[in-house]
C-alpha positions as CSV (number, residue, x, y, z in Angstrom):
1,X,13.5,7.6,-27.0
2,X,10.9,5.1,-28.6
3,X,7.5,5.0,-26.8
4,X,6.5,2.0,-28.4
5,X,8.0,-1.0,-29.8
6,X,5.4,-0.9,-32.5
7,X,4.8,1.9,-35.2
8,X,3.7,5.1,-33.6
9,X,1.3,8.1,-35.5
10,X,1.0,11.5,-34.9
11,X,-1.9,13.6,-34.3
12,X,-2.2,14.3,-37.9
13,X,-2.2,10.7,-39.0
14,X,-5.4,10.2,-37.0
15,X,-8.9,10.1,-38.3
16,X,-11.0,13.5,-38.0
17,X,-12.9,11.9,-35.0
18,X,-10.0,10.6,-33.3
19,X,-8.2,14.1,-33.6
20,X,-11.2,15.9,-32.3
21,X,-11.1,13.7,-29.1
22,X,-7.5,13.6,-28.2
23,X,-6.8,17.8,-29.5
24,X,-8.7,18.8,-26.2
25,X,-6.9,16.3,-24.0
26,X,-3.4,17.6,-25.5
27,X,-4.6,21.4,-25.1
28,X,-5.6,20.7,-21.2
29,X,-2.4,18.9,-20.3
30,X,-0.1,20.5,-22.6
31,X,1.1,17.2,-24.4
32,X,-0.3,14.0,-26.3
33,X,-0.3,11.2,-24.1
34,X,1.8,8.5,-25.5
35,X,-1.1,5.8,-25.2
36,X,-3.0,7.5,-28.1
37,X,0.2,7.7,-30.6
38,X,1.0,4.0,-29.6
39,X,-2.7,2.7,-30.4
40,X,-3.3,5.3,-33.1
41,X,-1.6,2.9,-35.7
42,X,-4.9,0.7,-35.2
43,X,-7.8,3.8,-35.5
44,X,-10.4,0.9,-34.7
45,X,-9.1,-0.2,-31.6
46,X,-8.2,3.2,-30.4
47,X,-11.5,4.2,-30.8
48,X,-13.0,1.1,-28.7
49,X,-10.1,1.9,-26.4
50,X,-11.5,5.3,-25.9
51,X,-15.2,4.7,-25.8
52,X,-14.7,2.0,-23.3
53,X,-12.4,4.1,-21.3
54,X,-14.8,6.9,-21.1
55,X,-17.7,4.5,-20.2
56,X,-16.3,3.4,-17.4
57,X,-14.2,6.4,-16.2
58,X,-16.3,9.4,-17.0
59,X,-20.0,8.9,-16.1
60,X,-21.7,9.1,-12.8
61,X,-21.4,6.3,-10.8
62,X,-21.3,5.3,-7.2
63,X,-17.5,5.3,-7.3
64,X,-16.2,8.7,-7.3
65,X,-13.4,9.5,-10.2
66,X,-10.6,9.7,-7.5
67,X,-11.9,6.2,-6.6
68,X,-11.6,5.0,-9.9
69,X,-8.2,6.2,-10.3
70,X,-7.0,4.4,-7.1
71,X,-8.2,1.2,-8.9
72,X,-6.2,1.9,-11.9
73,X,-3.3,2.8,-9.7
74,X,-3.6,0.0,-7.8
75,X,-4.2,-2.6,-10.1
76,X,-1.7,-1.7,-12.1
77,X,1.1,-2.0,-9.9
78,X,-0.2,-5.5,-9.2
79,X,0.3,-5.9,-12.9
80,X,3.7,-4.2,-12.8
81,X,2.6,-1.7,-15.8
82,X,4.4,1.5,-15.9
83,X,2.7,3.3,-18.3
84,X,-0.6,3.1,-16.4
85,X,1.0,3.5,-12.7
86,X,2.8,6.9,-14.2
87,X,-0.2,8.2,-16.5
88,X,-3.2,7.3,-14.0
89,X,-1.0,8.2,-10.9
90,X,-0.8,11.8,-12.0
91,X,-4.5,11.7,-12.3
92,X,-5.0,10.3,-9.1
93,X,-2.9,12.9,-7.5
94,X,-5.2,15.6,-9.2
95,X,-8.4,14.1,-8.4
96,X,-7.3,13.8,-5.0
97,X,-5.4,16.9,-4.6
98,X,-2.7,14.9,-2.8
99,X,1.1,14.9,-4.0
100,X,1.9,11.3,-2.7
101,X,-0.9,9.1,-2.8
102,X,-0.3,7.6,-5.7
103,X,3.1,6.6,-4.6
104,X,1.8,5.2,-1.6
105,X,-0.7,3.2,-3.4
106,X,1.8,1.7,-5.5
107,X,4.0,1.0,-2.9
108,X,1.5,-0.9,-0.5
109,X,-2.3,-0.1,-1.0
110,X,-2.6,-1.8,2.3
111,X,-1.2,0.8,4.2
112,X,-2.2,3.8,2.2
113,X,-3.6,6.8,3.6
114,X,-7.2,5.6,2.4
115,X,-10.4,5.0,3.5
116,X,-11.4,1.5,5.3
117,X,-14.2,1.7,2.6
118,X,-11.6,2.3,0.0
119,X,-9.0,-0.2,1.2
120,X,-11.8,-2.8,0.7
121,X,-12.6,-1.7,-2.7
122,X,-9.0,-2.0,-3.5
123,X,-8.7,-5.1,-1.6
124,X,-11.3,-6.8,-4.3
125,X,-9.8,-4.8,-7.2
126,X,-6.4,-6.0,-6.7
127,X,-7.7,-9.9,-5.9
128,X,-9.9,-9.8,-9.0
129,X,-6.6,-8.6,-11.1
130,X,-4.3,-11.0,-9.9
131,X,-6.4,-13.9,-8.6
132,X,-9.9,-13.7,-10.4
133,X,-10.9,-17.5,-9.8
134,X,-10.6,-17.0,-6.0
135,X,-13.3,-14.0,-6.0
136,X,-16.4,-15.5,-4.3
137,X,-19.5,-14.1,-2.3
138,X,-17.6,-13.5,0.7
139,X,-15.6,-10.9,-1.2
140,X,-18.8,-9.1,-2.7
141,X,-20.3,-9.3,0.8
142,X,-17.3,-7.5,2.3
143,X,-17.8,-4.6,-0.4
144,X,-21.8,-4.3,0.7
145,X,-20.9,-4.4,4.3
146,X,-18.8,-1.0,2.8
147,X,-21.9,0.3,1.4
148,X,-21.2,-0.8,-2.2
149,X,-24.0,-1.8,-4.2
150,X,-24.2,-4.2,-6.8
151,X,-23.5,-1.5,-9.7
152,X,-20.4,-0.4,-7.5
153,X,-19.0,-3.9,-7.8
154,X,-19.8,-4.0,-11.4
155,X,-17.8,-1.0,-11.9
156,X,-15.2,-1.9,-9.5
157,X,-14.6,-5.0,-11.5
158,X,-15.2,-3.6,-15.2
159,X,-12.5,-0.9,-14.4
160,X,-10.2,-3.7,-13.0
161,X,-10.6,-5.8,-16.2
162,X,-10.5,-3.0,-18.7
163,X,-7.2,-1.6,-17.3
164,X,-6.1,-5.5,-17.2
165,X,-6.6,-5.3,-20.6
166,X,-4.7,-1.9,-20.9
167,X,-1.8,-3.1,-18.9
168,X,-0.9,-6.0,-21.1
169,X,-1.2,-3.7,-24.2
170,X,1.0,-1.4,-22.5
171,X,3.5,-4.4,-21.9
172,X,3.1,-5.7,-25.1
173,X,4.1,-2.3,-26.6
174,X,6.8,-1.6,-24.3
175,X,5.1,1.8,-23.7
176,X,6.8,4.6,-22.2
177,X,5.0,7.3,-20.1
178,X,5.2,10.7,-21.2
179,X,7.6,12.7,-18.8
180,X,5.2,15.6,-18.2
181,X,3.1,12.8,-16.0
182,X,5.8,12.6,-13.4
183,X,5.2,16.4,-12.3
184,X,1.6,16.6,-12.6
185,X,-0.2,17.1,-9.5
186,X,2.7,17.6,-7.2
């Protein structure tokens, strides 16, 4: 099976710094996520992608890592991005310790078993992903009423925007998710 319609690299083809970043991920998961192999033919872009991903998804934030993955899964579903739904759905299941949460969010985040605070967060993120021109002060006010700070709103927006980019690259490349993702967190 081809994982991308564009050229794909092996781990050995990557510059040392990227290989050193990806190897621990491969050791932890037991496989190399296809996104790294597909984007690896452009190492500078892969490096920037990984740096921005980590800046959003791995740092301390008013959003839990689980909530950040909820945003990725809901907005990727809104953008019909199979790769990100499958890959980040697996990460969400692990972070939530819930084997069905990602499918529930993909099917309908409005009825998924999440808190009202999280539902407000997902509502904002999906609206920003699909109809960004419609975001207005009432949307920010709704988030504030659920305890989100301005920094939290920025994080929600930045995660949504970054994964909008990621979704579009995955569509462009016809990127296939690793089969291993399907069993993770079950």
